[in-house]
N, C-alpha and C positions, 0 to 999 in steps of 0.2 A: 334794284330792279325797279323801274318807275311804276307806280300804281297803273293798272291797266293793262301792263305788258307781261303779267305773270302768265305762264302756260300750265293747264292742268295736264295730267298724266296723259289723258287720252289725246289731246293735241300734241303732246311731245311724240306719242307713238305715231300719229299721222305724219308729222313733220319728218321724223326719223324714217318713216316708209319712204317718203318722198326723196329723201338723200339717198337711200339705198336702192331705189328703182330707177333713178335718173330719167331717161327719156320714155320709159315704159310707165310712167305713174299716171294711172286713171283709177276711178273709184274702184273697180273690181281687183284690180293688182294691188292697190293700197289695203284694201280689205284681206286679201289672200295674205299678203305680207305680214300684217298685224295678227291674224288668226295663227299662222305658222310659227312666229316667233313668240307670242305671249300665250297661246292655247285659249285666248278669249274669243267667244263666238260674237261677232259684231254684224250688225245690220249695215248693208249698203247705204241706206239712207242716212244713219248716223255718220258714216264717212263723208257722205256729200253735204250734210249739215255743217260739220266740222270745217271741211275744206272751203264752204261758202264764207263760213265765219272768219277764217283765216285768211281769205281773200279780201274781205271787208277791211281787215286790220292792216292789209298791205304786206303780209307775211308770205303769201304765195301768190302766183298768177297762173292763169289758165289760157289753154288755147284750144280750138276745135281741129281735130285730125279730119283725115278724109272719112267720108262715108263708105260703109263697107256692107256687102250684100248679107253677110251672115248677122248683121245687126239690124236688118230690115231698113238699110239705107240711112241709119242714124250714124253720125259722128260721134267718135269718142272725145271726151273733154280731158286733156292732158294737163297735169299741173306740175309747177316747178316751184322751189322753195326761192324767195327773193332775200336780198342781204338782210333786210330787218328781221325775217322770219329765221334765218340762220343764227343772228345775232341773239335773238329772244330764246332760241333753243340752246343755244351754248351757255347763255346765263342761266337757265332753268337747270342745265346740267351741272353747273358750277355750284349752283345753290344747293341742289341735292347732295353734291359731293361734301359741301361744308357742313351740312346738316348730319351727314353719316359719320363725319370724322370722330373717332374715338368711342364708337358706339357699336357693340355687337349685338346681333338679334339676340342671342342666347342671353346677354345681359340684361336685355330689356324684359324678357320674359321671366327672369328670375331664376334661370338655371345655372 
């Protein structure tokens, strides 16, 4: 993987959430997906900061949905993963798989 394209664990979680959520991926749903599947409490601000960073890299894109009364007239910002983001995520998964080959957690802990 070229330098600068490595994804951190949280970026991987965010991109994976986008894949899982498809057309319903916006900050709150991404946060909920990560919290439900990892048990990790995440601030919505951390989600948006990561999405903004991934968008700047060209890994995701966003669009504004329709304004809704329940949001005080504010529109939701929906995100989708782009081809470079999918490629970076897939390579990150492959790299993790290669690192784990032949290693069992119990063996690492000396048990």
